[in-house]
C-alpha positions as CSV (number, residue, x, y, z in Angstrom):
1,M,-62.5,-5.6,-91.0
2,Q,-59.0,-4.5,-90.2
3,A,-60.3,-1.5,-88.4
4,R,-62.5,-3.6,-86.2
5,V,-59.6,-5.8,-85.2
6,K,-57.6,-2.8,-84.0
7,S,-60.6,-1.6,-82.1
8,Q,-60.9,-5.0,-80.3
9,R,-57.2,-4.9,-79.4
10,R,-57.7,-1.4,-78.0
11,V,-60.6,-2.7,-75.9
12,V,-58.5,-5.6,-74.7
13,R,-55.5,-3.3,-73.9
14,I,-57.8,-0.9,-72.0
15,A,-59.4,-3.7,-70.1
16,F,-56.0,-5.1,-69.2
17,W,-54.6,-1.7,-67.9
18,G,-57.8,-1.1,-66.1
19,R,-57.6,-4.3,-64.2
20,F,-53.8,-3.6,-63.5
21,S,-54.6,-0.1,-62.2
22,L,-57.3,-1.4,-59.9
23,T,-54.8,-3.9,-58.5
24,L,-52.2,-1.2,-57.8
25,L,-54.8,0.9,-56.1
26,S,-55.8,-2.0,-54.0
27,I,-52.2,-2.7,-52.9
28,A,-51.7,1.0,-52.1
29,A,-54.9,1.1,-50.1
30,V,-53.7,-1.8,-48.0
31,S,-50.0,-0.7,-47.7
32,L,-50.5,3.0,-46.8
33,P,-52.1,2.5,-43.4
34,G,-49.2,0.1,-42.3
35,A,-46.5,2.5,-43.4
36,A,-48.3,5.3,-41.7
37,W,-48.6,3.3,-38.5
38,A,-44.8,2.3,-38.6
39,Q,-43.8,5.9,-39.1
40,Q,-46.2,6.9,-36.3
41,D,-44.5,4.3,-33.9
42,A,-41.0,5.6,-34.8
43,N,-42.1,9.2,-34.2
44,L,-43.7,8.1,-30.9
45,A,-40.5,6.4,-29.7
46,V,-38.4,9.5,-30.6
47,T,-40.9,11.7,-29.0
48,T,-41.0,9.6,-25.8
49,E,-37.2,9.6,-25.5
50,V,-37.0,13.4,-26.1
51,A,-39.8,13.9,-23.6
52,R,-38.1,11.7,-21.0
53,A,-34.8,13.6,-21.4
54,A,-36.6,17.0,-21.3
55,A,-38.4,15.9,-18.1
56,L,-35.1,15.8,-16.2
57,P,-34.4,19.1,-14.6
58,D,-31.3,21.1,-15.8
59,G,-30.0,21.4,-12.2
60,P,-29.4,18.8,-9.5
61,S,-32.1,16.2,-9.3
62,V,-32.9,12.5,-8.5
63,A,-33.4,10.1,-11.4
64,E,-34.6,6.5,-11.6
65,V,-33.0,3.9,-13.9
66,I,-35.4,2.3,-16.3
67,G,-33.1,-0.3,-17.9
68,N,-30.9,-3.2,-16.8
69,D,-27.2,-3.5,-17.3
70,V,-26.9,0.2,-17.8
71,H,-23.2,1.2,-17.9
72,V,-21.9,3.9,-15.7
73,R,-19.1,5.5,-17.7
74,S,-16.0,7.7,-17.0
75,G,-17.1,10.3,-19.4
76,P,-20.1,11.5,-21.6
77,G,-19.9,9.0,-24.4
78,T,-19.6,5.3,-25.3
79,N,-15.9,5.8,-26.1
80,F,-15.2,6.2,-22.3
81,Y,-14.6,3.1,-20.3
82,H,-17.4,1.8,-18.0
83,C,-17.0,1.9,-14.2
84,G,-20.0,-0.3,-13.2
85,K,-23.6,-1.1,-14.0
86,L,-27.0,0.1,-12.8
87,Y,-30.3,-1.7,-12.8
88,R,-34.0,-0.9,-13.2
89,G,-35.2,0.9,-10.1
90,D,-31.8,2.2,-9.0
91,R,-31.7,5.9,-8.2
92,V,-28.9,8.3,-8.9
93,Q,-28.2,12.0,-8.2
94,V,-28.0,13.9,-11.5
95,L,-26.1,17.1,-11.5
96,K,-26.5,18.2,-15.1
97,S,-27.2,16.8,-18.6
98,Q,-25.6,17.4,-21.9
99,Q,-26.0,15.9,-25.4
100,G,-27.8,12.8,-24.2
101,W,-25.6,12.1,-21.2
102,S,-26.2,12.8,-17.5
103,C,-23.4,13.7,-15.0
104,I,-24.1,11.9,-11.8
105,V,-22.6,11.5,-8.3
106,P,-20.7,8.2,-8.2
107,P,-23.2,5.6,-6.9
108,P,-22.2,3.3,-4.0
109,G,-19.6,0.7,-5.1
110,C,-17.7,3.1,-7.4
111,F,-14.1,4.0,-6.7
112,S,-11.2,6.1,-7.9
113,W,-7.4,5.8,-8.2
114,V,-4.7,8.1,-6.9
115,A,-0.9,7.7,-7.2
116,M,0.6,6.3,-3.9
117,Q,3.6,8.6,-4.1
118,Y,1.4,11.6,-3.4
119,V,-0.5,10.1,-0.5
120,S,0.7,9.5,3.1
121,I,-1.3,7.2,5.4
122,N,-2.7,8.8,8.6
123,M,-1.3,6.4,11.3
124,E,-4.0,7.5,13.7
125,N,-6.7,6.4,11.2
126,P,-5.3,3.9,8.7
127,T,-8.3,4.4,6.4
128,E,-7.5,8.0,5.8
129,G,-4.8,9.3,3.4
130,I,-3.3,12.8,3.3
131,V,-2.3,14.3,0.0
132,T,1.3,15.4,0.0
133,G,1.5,17.1,-3.4
134,D,-0.2,19.8,-5.4
135,N,-2.4,19.3,-8.5
136,V,-2.6,15.5,-7.8
137,G,-5.0,13.9,-10.3
138,V,-7.8,11.5,-9.2
139,Y,-8.9,9.1,-11.9
140,A,-12.2,7.2,-12.4
141,G,-11.7,3.5,-11.3
142,S,-13.0,0.4,-13.1
143,D,-12.6,-3.3,-12.4
144,Y,-12.2,-3.7,-16.1
145,V,-9.3,-1.3,-16.6
146,E,-5.9,-1.3,-15.0
147,P,-5.1,1.8,-12.9
148,I,-2.3,2.9,-15.3
149,H,-4.8,2.9,-18.2
150,S,-7.6,4.7,-16.2
151,T,-7.1,8.0,-18.0
152,S,-10.4,9.8,-17.1
153,K,-9.4,12.5,-14.6
154,Q,-12.3,13.2,-12.2
155,I,-10.8,15.9,-10.0
156,V,-7.4,17.5,-8.9
157,L,-6.4,17.5,-5.2
158,N,-3.9,19.6,-3.4
159,R,-1.5,19.2,-0.4
160,G,-3.3,18.6,2.9
161,Q,-6.6,17.3,1.5
162,N,-7.8,13.9,2.8
163,V,-8.9,10.8,0.8
164,K,-10.6,7.7,2.1
165,L,-8.5,4.6,1.5
166,L,-10.3,1.4,0.5
167,S,-7.6,-0.9,1.9
168,E,-6.3,-1.9,-1.5
169,E,-3.4,-0.9,-3.7
170,K,-2.4,-1.9,-7.2
171,D,0.5,-0.9,-9.5
172,D,1.6,2.0,-7.3
173,Y,-2.0,3.4,-7.0
174,Y,-4.3,3.6,-4.0
175,K,-7.9,2.6,-4.4
176,I,-10.0,5.4,-2.8
177,A,-13.6,6.4,-2.4
178,P,-14.5,9.0,-5.0
179,P,-13.7,12.4,-3.4
180,E,-16.3,15.2,-3.3
181,G,-16.4,16.8,-6.8
182,A,-15.6,13.5,-8.6
183,Y,-18.4,12.6,-11.1
184,L,-19.4,9.8,-13.5
185,W,-21.8,9.7,-16.5
186,V,-24.8,7.6,-17.6
187,S,-26.9,7.8,-20.8
188,T,-29.9,10.0,-20.2
189,Q,-32.2,7.7,-22.3
190,F,-32.1,5.2,-19.4
191,L,-33.2,7.7,-16.8
192,Q,-36.5,9.3,-15.8
193,P,-37.4,11.6,-12.9
194,A,-37.7,9.7,-9.7
195,S,-41.1,9.6,-8.0
196,S,-39.6,9.6,-4.5
197,P,-36.5,11.3,-2.9
198,L,-33.1,9.7,-3.2
199,G,-32.5,7.3,-0.4
200,A,-36.2,6.2,-0.1
201,T,-35.1,3.0,-1.8
202,P,-31.5,1.8,-1.3
203,M,-29.5,1.6,-4.5
204,D,-27.0,-1.1,-5.4
205,I,-24.4,-1.0,-8.1
206,V,-22.3,-3.8,-9.6
207,T,-18.7,-2.9,-10.3
208,G,-17.0,-6.3,-10.7
209,P,-17.3,-8.9,-13.4
210,N,-20.2,-11.3,-12.7
211,T,-20.8,-9.6,-9.3
212,P,-24.4,-10.3,-8.2
213,V,-26.7,-7.4,-7.2
214,E,-26.4,-7.0,-3.4
215,T,-29.6,-6.8,-1.3
216,P,-30.1,-3.6,0.6
217,P,-28.8,-3.8,4.2
218,T,-31.4,-4.1,6.9
219,P,-31.7,-1.6,9.7
220,Q,-30.2,-4.2,12.1
221,E,-27.2,-4.7,9.8
222,I,-26.6,-0.9,9.6
223,R,-26.8,-0.5,13.3
224,T,-24.3,-3.4,13.8
225,E,-21.8,-1.9,11.4
226,S,-22.2,1.5,13.1
227,D,-21.6,0.0,16.5
228,L,-18.6,-1.9,15.3
229,L,-17.1,1.2,13.8
230,D,-17.5,3.0,17.1
231,T,-15.7,0.1,18.8
232,Y,-13.0,0.1,16.2
233,Y,-12.3,3.8,16.6
234,A,-12.2,3.4,20.4
235,L,-9.6,0.6,19.9
236,T,-7.5,2.8,17.6
237,K,-7.3,5.3,20.4
238,L,-6.0,2.6,22.7
239,V,-3.5,1.6,20.1
240,K,-2.2,5.1,20.0
241,E,-2.0,5.3,23.8
242,E,0.1,2.1,23.8
243,R,2.3,3.5,21.0
244,D,3.1,6.6,23.2
245,K,4.5,4.4,25.9
246,P,8.1,3.1,26.0
247,M,8.4,-0.1,24.0
248,A,9.1,-2.2,27.0
249,Q,5.7,-1.2,28.5
250,Q,3.5,-1.6,25.4
251,K,0.9,-4.4,25.6
252,Y,-1.5,-5.2,22.7
253,T,-2.8,-8.6,23.6
254,E,-6.3,-7.5,24.7
255,I,-6.6,-4.9,21.9
256,K,-5.7,-7.6,19.3
257,E,-8.4,-9.9,20.6
258,K,-11.0,-7.2,20.2
259,L,-9.8,-6.2,16.8
260,K,-9.8,-9.8,15.7
261,V,-13.5,-10.2,16.7
262,I,-14.4,-7.2,14.5
263,A,-12.3,-8.4,11.6
264,E,-13.9,-11.8,11.6
265,N,-17.5,-10.4,11.7
266,K,-19.0,-11.2,8.3
267,E,-21.5,-8.4,8.7
268,G,-18.9,-5.9,9.9
269,G,-18.5,-4.2,6.5
270,R,-16.1,-1.3,6.7
271,A,-15.4,-1.9,10.4
272,A,-14.2,-5.4,9.6
273,R,-11.9,-4.2,6.8
274,Y,-10.5,-1.4,8.9
275,A,-10.0,-3.8,11.9
276,D,-8.1,-6.3,9.7
277,F,-5.8,-3.5,8.4
278,T,-5.1,-2.2,12.0
279,L,-4.6,-5.7,13.3
280,K,-1.7,-6.2,10.8
281,Q,-0.2,-2.9,12.0
282,V,-0.5,-3.9,15.6
283,E,1.4,-7.2,14.8
284,R,4.2,-5.1,13.4
285,F,4.2,-2.9,16.5
286,E,4.5,-6.1,18.6
287,L,7.4,-7.4,16.5
288,A,9.2,-4.0,17.0
289,C,8.6,-4.3,20.8
290,T,10.0,-7.9,20.8
291,V,13.1,-6.8,19.0
292,A,13.5,-3.8,21.4
293,R,13.2,-6.1,24.4
294,E,15.8,-8.5,22.9
295,V,18.2,-5.7,22.4
296,E,17.6,-4.5,25.9
297,L,18.3,-7.9,27.3
298,Q,21.5,-8.2,25.2
299,S,22.6,-4.8,26.5
300,K,22.0,-5.9,30.1
301,E,24.0,-9.1,29.5
302,R,26.8,-7.1,27.9
303,E,26.9,-4.8,30.9
304,K,27.1,-7.8,33.3
305,L,29.9,-9.3,31.1
306,N,31.8,-6.0,31.1
307,E,31.4,-5.8,34.9
308,K,32.9,-9.3,35.2
309,I,35.8,-8.4,32.9
310,G,36.5,-5.3,34.9
311,E,36.5,-7.3,38.2
312,A,38.8,-9.9,36.7
313,R,41.1,-7.1,35.5
314,Q,41.3,-5.6,38.9
315,V,42.1,-9.0,40.4
316,R,44.8,-9.5,37.8
317,L,46.3,-6.1,38.4
318,A,46.4,-6.7,42.1
319,Q,48.4,-9.8,41.5
320,I,51.0,-8.0,39.4
321,E,54.0,-6.9,41.5
322,D,55.3,-3.4,41.2
323,L,58.2,-3.6,38.7
324,G,59.4,-0.1,39.3
325,R,61.0,1.3,36.2
326,F,61.1,-2.1,34.4
327,A,58.5,-3.0,31.8
328,V,59.0,-6.7,32.5
329,I,61.1,-8.9,34.7
330,G,61.9,-12.5,34.0
331,K,64.3,-15.0,32.5
332,L,65.5,-14.1,29.0
333,E,65.4,-16.9,26.5
334,S,65.8,-17.1,22.7
335,T,62.7,-18.0,20.5
336,S,62.2,-19.9,17.3
337,I,58.5,-19.2,16.9
338,Y,59.1,-16.5,14.3
339,A,62.2,-14.9,12.8
340,P,62.6,-11.1,12.6
341,A,62.0,-9.4,9.3
342,A,65.0,-8.2,7.3
343,G,66.7,-5.3,9.0
344,Q,65.1,-5.9,12.4
345,A,66.8,-7.0,15.6
346,R,66.6,-10.5,16.9
347,R,63.5,-11.4,19.0
348,Y,63.6,-13.1,22.4
349,R,61.1,-14.1,25.0
350,V,60.8,-13.6,28.8
351,L,59.7,-16.4,31.1
352,D,58.2,-16.1,34.6
353,D,59.3,-18.2,37.6
354,S,57.1,-21.2,36.5
355,G,58.7,-21.2,33.0
356,K,55.7,-19.8,31.1
357,T,56.2,-17.2,28.4
358,V,55.3,-13.7,29.7
359,C,56.0,-11.8,26.5
360,Y,58.3,-11.4,23.5
361,V,61.0,-8.7,23.4
362,S,63.3,-7.0,21.0
363,P,66.2,-4.6,21.6
364,T,66.1,-1.1,20.3
365,G,68.3,2.0,20.7
366,A,71.3,1.5,23.0
367,A,70.4,-2.1,23.7
368,A,70.5,-3.0,20.0
369,G,74.3,-2.9,20.0
370,L,74.7,-5.3,22.9
371,D,75.6,-8.9,22.8
372,L,72.4,-10.3,24.4
373,E,73.6,-13.9,24.3
374,N,75.4,-13.2,27.6
375,F,72.0,-12.5,29.2
376,V,70.2,-15.5,27.8
377,G,69.3,-17.9,30.6
378,H,69.5,-15.2,33.3
379,K,66.9,-13.1,35.1
380,V,66.8,-9.6,33.8
381,G,64.8,-6.4,34.1
382,L,64.0,-4.7,30.8
383,V,63.3,-1.0,30.4
384,G,61.0,-0.2,27.5
385,E,57.5,0.2,26.1
386,I,54.8,-2.5,26.2
387,Q,52.8,-3.1,23.0
388,P,50.2,-5.7,21.9
389,H,51.5,-8.3,19.5
390,Q,48.7,-9.6,17.3
391,P,50.6,-12.5,15.6
392,T,51.1,-14.2,19.0
393,G,48.3,-12.7,21.0
394,R,50.7,-11.7,23.7
395,A,52.5,-8.6,24.9
396,F,55.6,-7.3,23.1
397,V,58.3,-5.1,24.6
398,E,60.9,-3.0,22.7
399,F,63.6,-2.5,25.4
400,S,66.4,0.1,25.3
401,E,68.0,-1.1,28.5
402,I,68.6,-4.5,30.0
403,V,69.7,-5.0,33.7
404,P,70.8,-8.4,35.0
405,L,69.0,-9.3,38.3
406,D,70.5,-12.6,39.4
C-alpha cells in the first residue's frame, strides 16, 4: 500500500515536469524566431552602414547627404565644434575618409577666421586682403563659437598670399572665405555616393542659428549678380582714377550714385556688400577732399591777409621820417605806468607832436649817470637800440646818448 502511494506520487511528479517541459519548449519555439529576426535586423543595419562607407571612394569624390541637420565639424570627431548643417540631398566634395569621418571641401556658407594684425586690405579691391606675416594660422569659423575660441587650425598662410574678406570683423579677427586647402569634416554615416556630378543640384548650407534653408538661385539671379559685379569693379577703377588726381579735382558724386544703386539691390549678393563697403570708403575720401579744400581756402585767405599787412607796413614806413642816427625823436616825459625793477634805471616815455606815447625809454651806459630831469618836457633825440616791450605792447628803447633838439 505504501509502495503504491509512492508510485502514484512519481507518476504525478513525472506528469507535472512533463507538462512544464512542454511549456518551456513552446515558449522557446515562439521566442527563438523573434530573437533571430532582431539580431538579423541589427546585423543588417551594421552591414548597410559599413557598405555605405565602403562605397565611398578613397580619393576625391562627390557624396550626397542622406540625413537632416547633419553637423559639419571643424575636425574628425564629435568633440570638435560644428560649423554649420547639411540637409538631405545636399552634395559635398569628399577628399578622404578616416575612422568614420569624411574630410570635405567647405560647403557654401562656411567661413574662416584670420587675425587682423597679419592682413592688409587691398585698397584697389576692398574685398581682398594680403597676408603680411609668415605662418599665419587660419581657423575654422562657426556662428556658435567666438573667434578667439575657434581653435581648429585649417591651414597656414605666408606673406603675400591673398584672402577673400567677407566684410565683417570681430574681436580683432577678419571673417574670410575658407582659403584653398582649408577643409571641414562630416560623419561618413550620413553620406552616400552621389548619383550625379557635383553642381548638378545646387547645395545650400545653414551656418547661423535658426537660419532657414536658402533656395537655389535662379539663372536670372546669377546673371544679375554677375552683371552687378562687373559694374562694381568698373566703378572701383573710376574711384582709383579719382584718387590719383589732386584732391581739389576729385569728384565722386556720380560714382557714389551708381554704387548706392548696387548696394541697395536686394538681389545683388556679393556685389551689394562690396558696393556698400566701397561707398563708405568713398565718403571718407570726400571728407578728406573737403578738409583739403578748407585748408586751401584758409591758406589763400592767409596769403591775402599777409599781403594787406605788408602793404600797410610799407605805407607806415613811408610815413616815418628819417631820424638819422637817432632811434627815436620826441618829447621826453616821466611815466607812472610801471616802476623799474630793483637795480634798474628809471623809465621814461617819449611823445610825438600830438602828445601820443611813441615808446618807453630807459638810459644805459653813459646816459645812466646823467640827471635826466633837466630833459623832461623837452624835445630830444635818443641814440640807442629799439626793442619790443611785451608788458605794454609798445616799442622800448635803451639809449646811451640823449641830445636836446629844442
